[in-house]
C-alpha positions, 0 to 999 in steps of 0.5 A: 234889655239895655243900660248905660252902666258902667258909666264910662264904658256904656255911654251908647248903651250896653246889654244888661248882662254886661253891666251885671257881670261888670258889677259882679267882677267889681264886688269880687275884686274890690270887696266893698264889705272889706274894711282895712286898718287904714280905713278904720283909722280914717273913720275914727270920728264917725264922719260917715255911718248908717243908722235908722230909716226914712219915712215911707208914706205908703206903709204903717211901719217905716222900719219895714219899708223906709230907706236906710239913712246914711249920715255924712259929716265930711267936716269932721275929718280931713282926708288923710288917705284918699284910698281909705276915705273912698273905701269907708264911704263905699263900705257904708253905702254897701252896708246901708243898702244891705240893711234896707234890703233886710228890713224890707224883706228884699223889696226896697234897697235904697238909701237916703243920705244926709250931708251935713256941711258943718265945719267943712272948709277948703282944706277938706275938699277932695282932689277932683280925680278922687271925687270922679273915681268915687262917683264912677264906682257909685254910678256903676255899681249902685245905680238907682240906690239913692233915694234922696240927698239931703244937704244941711248947713251949706257954707263956704267949702261945702257950697264949692264942693256941690258946685264941683260935683253937680256937673258930674252927676246925672240928671236922675241924681241931681233932682234928688238933692234937697238943700235944707234952710239954714234956720235950725227950726225950719231945718228940723221941721223938714227933717221930721217930714222925711225921716223917722223922728227918733233917728234925727241926731241931736247935732241937727236939733233932733233927739237921737243922742247916738255916739259913733263908736268905731269898734262896736259899729264895725263888729256888728257882723263878724263875717263882714266886719272883721279886719283885713289887710291893706294888700287885700283892700288894694289888690283891685288896683291891679286886678281891675285897673278900670277903677284904679 
């Protein structure tokens, strides 16, 4: 069995055993469940978190088989620390995938991401090298986990970032991207088709008034949500330079 992951090492194809070993090594050294003090500060405003699940037309109960929803609002936070920013994003995806597996009794491990570009200006745009490094980790170690990327309120800097990132994405990911209309009523109607309605946030016209609280969000699982040192969070830069 062959695969093209990890992305940079296996363009011509690799044995699946190699890809699995590479991801196990990354999980051991990067520790995606780990949140450092700087990462906790970076997500003070809750620019990214997972909550709720998508609709699944093939089941009666979306909770049992709906992809976990990740809410990504990069316009809330300029990047202060690129390493902490990347870790926050990776950590959220890792937790969301684990949530999907748990709810579905290990049948479905996918996430749907809602990217809200409100407030996102040119000063929020990440460095290209940081964007490439983050995308490489996602492609190498979470292949096939993205169900859909739903983009709302595309404007200015948000449109520029999409143009910058799109060429870096494989075709299998590009076809999963849905750009919502700018009209709020039309946007809400489309969201209702894709997402369990009780989890559509009020900032997108829905009824969910959830307010992100850093302390409660990251303490939901004591064994994987506790504070770690900066040294532990960055030691992979030495032990696994492929992702440095």
